[in-house]
C-alpha positions in Angstrom: 88.4 104.5 65.3 87.2 106.9 62.7 88.9 110.2 62.6 87.1 113.5 62.1 88.2 115.6 59.1 89.1 118.2 61.6 92.1 116.1 62.6 93.3 116.0 59.0 93.4 119.8 59.1 95.1 119.9 62.5 97.6 117.2 61.9 98.3 118.3 58.3 99.1 122.0 59.1 102.6 123.2 58.7 104.2 126.6 58.3 104.4 127.7 54.6 106.6 130.8 54.3 106.6 131.3 50.5 103.2 132.2 49.3 101.7 134.3 46.5 98.3 135.6 45.2 95.6 134.7 45.4 95.1 135.4 49.0 91.9 134.9 51.0 88.7 136.5 49.6 86.8 138.8 51.9 84.5 136.0 52.9 87.5 133.7 53.6 89.2 136.4 55.6 86.0 136.8 57.6 86.2 133.1 58.5 89.8 133.3 59.4 89.2 136.3 61.7 86.1 134.7 63.3 88.3 131.7 64.1 90.8 134.0 65.8 88.2 135.4 68.1 87.2 131.9 69.3 90.5 131.7 71.2 90.4 131.4 75.0 90.2 134.8 76.8 90.4 134.7 80.6 88.2 137.5 82.0 86.8 138.5 78.6 89.5 141.1 78.1 89.3 140.8 74.3 93.0 141.6 74.0 93.2 140.8 70.2 94.3 143.6 67.9 94.9 142.9 64.2 96.0 145.1 61.4 95.5 143.9 57.8 98.1 144.7 55.2 97.3 143.7 51.7 98.6 143.8 48.2 101.0 146.6 47.2 101.2 147.7 50.9 102.9 144.4 52.0 106.4 145.1 50.7 106.5 148.4 52.6 106.6 146.5 55.8 110.3 146.0 55.2 110.8 149.7 55.1 109.1 150.1 58.5 111.6 147.6 60.0 114.6 149.2 58.3 113.6 152.7 59.6 113.1 151.3 63.1 116.5 149.6 63.1 118.2 152.8 62.0 116.4 154.8 64.7 117.4 152.3 67.3 121.1 152.4 66.2 120.8 148.7 65.2 120.5 148.6 61.4 119.1 145.4 60.0 121.7 143.4 58.1 121.4 144.0 54.4 121.1 140.2 53.6 118.2 140.1 56.0 116.6 143.1 54.4 117.1 141.6 50.9 115.6 138.3 51.9 112.5 140.0 53.5 112.0 142.1 50.4 112.1 139.0 48.2 109.8 137.1 50.5 107.2 139.8 50.8 107.2 140.8 47.2 104.6 138.1 46.5 102.7 137.8 49.8 99.1 139.0 49.2 98.1 139.4 52.9 99.8 140.1 56.2 98.0 140.2 59.5 100.0 142.2 62.0 99.3 140.8 65.5 98.9 142.9 68.6 97.8 142.5 72.2 96.0 144.9 74.5 96.3 143.5 78.0 93.6 144.1 80.6 93.7 147.9 81.3 92.3 147.2 84.8 95.2 144.8 85.5 92.8 142.1 86.8 94.1 139.6 84.3 97.9 139.0 84.2 99.5 140.3 81.0 100.9 136.9 80.0 97.4 135.5 79.8 96.4 138.1 77.3 99.6 137.4 75.3 98.7 133.7 75.3 95.2 134.6 74.1 96.7 136.4 71.1 99.0 133.4 70.5 96.0 131.1 70.6 94.1 133.5 68.2 97.1 133.4 65.8 97.1 129.6 65.9 93.4 129.5 65.1 94.1 131.8 62.1 96.9 129.5 60.9 94.6 126.5 61.2 91.7 128.3 59.5 94.0 129.4 56.6 95.2 125.9 56.2 91.6 124.5 56.3 90.8 126.9 53.5 93.7 125.7 51.4 96.1 128.5 52.0 99.7 128.5 53.3 100.6 130.7 56.3 103.6 131.7 58.3 104.0 133.5 61.6 107.1 135.7 61.5 108.7 137.8 64.3 111.2 139.3 61.8 111.2 142.7 60.1 111.8 144.5 63.4 109.0 143.0 65.5 111.0 143.7 68.7 112.2 147.2 67.7 110.5 150.3 69.1 108.5 152.1 66.5 107.4 149.2 64.3 104.2 148.5 66.2 103.4 152.2 66.3 104.0 152.6 62.5 101.4 149.9 62.0 98.9 151.6 64.2 99.4 149.9 67.5 99.3 152.1 70.6 102.7 151.9 72.2 101.3 152.8 75.7 98.6 150.1 75.8 99.4 147.5 73.1 102.2 145.1 72.4 103.1 144.2 68.8 103.7 140.4 68.4 104.6 139.8 64.8 103.0 139.0 61.4 101.0 136.3 59.8 101.7 136.0 56.0 98.9 134.2 54.2 98.5 133.2 50.6 98.6 130.4 48.0 101.7 128.2 48.5 104.3 128.8 45.7 105.6 125.2 46.0 103.9 122.1 47.4 104.9 121.8 51.0 107.4 119.1 51.8 106.4 116.7 54.6 107.8 117.7 58.0 109.1 115.2 60.5 107.3 115.9 63.7 108.5 115.1 67.2 107.0 112.3 69.2 104.6 113.8 71.7 105.8 111.3 74.3 109.1 113.1 74.4 107.3 116.2 75.6 104.8 114.8 78.1 104.9 113.4 81.5 102.2 112.3 83.8 101.6 113.5 87.4 100.2 111.4 90.2 99.1 112.5 93.6 101.4 111.5 96.4 100.5 108.4 98.2 98.7 109.1 101.5 100.2 107.8 104.6 
């Protein structure tokens, strides 16, 4: 059986946290975002909301999380802040992920959240196909009130879902041992008829 090159991309993708410039060009970013909007979308709700953070603005994301933690009375631990600052100091592009569920309520909210998750996976695969490393993070205060709003998401109608960091891998990724799919799959059969 010959395997499509697409499977090399899909089966070779892994999370790469530590990246640096160069990041995607505008044309490459266009492809990444087009891939995002190919995700399934029950009811054509178009729930995807993305905010691009580039270059010198990226490290400021840590300050957003720090301020939100202080406002919530749950300051982020200093080692976590220091690690985030070190990590983001070299990241050339962050895509903040948000979801705007169906305002009419026809489509259950969880389906819109899944659509954004599928879009994020498409972006991770597209970035990998273009030779970049990428990492989906829910750190830096993702679940704290005020972080999404600081990034431009509407707190009344949109849910902030984390960040994708994209750039050139600093180090060659180490092979990752993957689980056997058989450990996660069962097969259903219709009950025998009497």
